[in-house]
C-alpha positions as CSV (number, residue, x, y, z in Angstrom):
1,M,4.5,-1.2,-35.7
2,K,2.6,-2.6,-32.5
3,P,0.8,-0.8,-29.9
4,A,1.7,-0.5,-26.1
5,I,-0.5,-0.1,-23.4
6,K,0.1,1.2,-19.9
7,V,-2.3,-0.1,-17.4
8,L,-2.9,2.0,-14.4
9,I,-5.6,2.3,-11.7
10,L,-6.0,6.0,-10.2
11,N,-8.2,7.7,-7.7
12,D,-10.8,10.4,-8.3
13,D,-8.4,13.1,-8.3
14,G,-6.1,11.2,-10.7
15,D,-3.3,9.9,-8.5
16,K,-2.1,6.2,-9.2
17,I,-2.9,4.0,-6.7
18,F,-1.9,0.7,-8.7
19,G,0.0,-0.4,-11.7
20,E,3.0,-2.3,-12.8
21,G,5.4,-1.5,-10.0
22,P,2.7,-2.5,-7.0
23,Y,1.4,-5.4,-9.0
24,R,5.0,-6.8,-9.3
25,L,6.2,-6.1,-5.8
26,L,3.3,-7.8,-4.4
27,K,3.9,-10.7,-6.9
28,A,7.6,-11.1,-5.0
29,V,6.2,-10.6,-1.7
30,E,4.0,-13.7,-2.6
31,A,7.2,-15.6,-3.8
32,T,9.8,-14.4,-1.5
33,G,7.4,-14.6,2.0
34,S,9.0,-11.5,2.7
35,L,8.6,-7.5,1.7
36,R,12.3,-6.9,2.7
37,Q,13.3,-9.7,0.3
38,A,10.7,-8.7,-2.8
39,A,12.0,-4.8,-2.2
40,M,16.0,-6.8,-2.7
41,G,15.2,-8.9,-5.2
42,M,13.4,-5.2,-7.2
43,E,16.2,-3.8,-6.3
44,M,14.5,-0.9,-4.4
45,A,15.1,0.3,-0.9
46,Y,12.8,-1.2,1.6
47,T,11.4,2.5,2.5
48,K,10.3,2.7,-0.8
49,A,8.7,-0.4,-1.3
50,R,6.5,0.1,2.3
51,K,6.0,3.7,0.9
52,I,4.4,1.9,-2.2
53,L,2.5,-0.8,-0.5
54,L,1.0,1.8,1.7
55,N,0.0,4.1,-1.3
56,A,-1.7,1.0,-2.6
57,E,-3.2,-0.1,0.6
58,K,-4.8,3.5,1.5
59,G,-6.0,4.1,-2.3
60,L,-7.5,0.6,-2.0
61,G,-8.8,0.8,1.0
62,V,-7.5,-3.0,2.0
63,Q,-4.6,-4.3,3.8
64,L,-2.7,-6.0,0.8
65,V,0.2,-7.5,2.9
66,I,-0.1,-9.2,6.6
67,P,3.1,-9.1,8.3
68,T,4.3,-11.6,10.7
69,T,7.4,-11.1,13.2
70,G,9.5,-12.8,15.3
71,G,9.6,-16.9,15.6
72,S,13.2,-18.7,15.4
73,H,13.2,-18.1,11.2
74,G,12.1,-14.2,11.6
75,G,9.5,-12.6,10.0
76,G,8.3,-12.5,7.0
77,S,5.1,-11.0,5.1
78,V,2.1,-13.2,3.1
79,L,-0.8,-11.3,0.8
80,S,-3.9,-11.0,2.6
81,P,-7.0,-12.8,0.7
82,E,-8.1,-9.4,-1.0
83,A,-4.8,-8.9,-2.3
84,K,-4.6,-12.1,-4.3
85,E,-8.5,-11.3,-4.9
86,F,-7.5,-8.3,-6.0
87,L,-4.1,-9.5,-8.3
88,E,-6.2,-11.6,-10.0
89,K,-8.5,-8.8,-11.3
90,F,-5.9,-7.1,-12.0
91,E,-4.1,-9.5,-14.5
92,H,-7.6,-9.9,-15.9
93,F,-8.6,-6.3,-16.7
94,R,-4.6,-6.1,-17.5
95,Q,-4.8,-8.6,-20.2
96,R,-8.1,-7.4,-21.3
97,S,-7.1,-3.8,-21.9
98,K,-4.1,-5.3,-23.7
99,E,-6.6,-7.4,-26.3
100,E,-8.8,-4.7,-26.6
101,N,-6.0,-2.4,-27.3
102,A,-4.3,-4.7,-30.3
103,R,-7.7,-5.3,-31.6
104,I,-8.4,-1.2,-31.9
105,Y,-5.0,-0.6,-33.3
106,E,-5.7,-3.2,-36.2
107,E,-8.7,-1.3,-36.8
108,I,-7.7,2.1,-36.9
109,F,-3.9,1.3,-38.3
110,G,-4.8,-1.6,-40.3
111,D,-1.7,-2.2,-42.7
112,Y,-0.2,1.1,-41.9
113,G,3.2,1.2,-42.1
114,K,3.4,-2.6,-43.2
């Protein structure tokens, strides 16, 4: 047996603002330079990706992705400085949460089931 934890950030009403889905989407935007390409890579409709992004931006109160339009190579998207900072904090929070969860699990369950 081993513990598992799902890290989410909720608003005051208990609605999901941010979690693994938005995290993975933003990392894919960072890697591809495009929200559309990120959505395709995740086998997700662009409209769903856009909805996830807008929900996260609304909940966090910051712009996460800066779109670029036109040009000879078409448009694209880059992460805002606020998004990069938030992702770094989320990664740290997620890691610390998993470590603490494992510590608590060991404290409570110890050798149970071994």
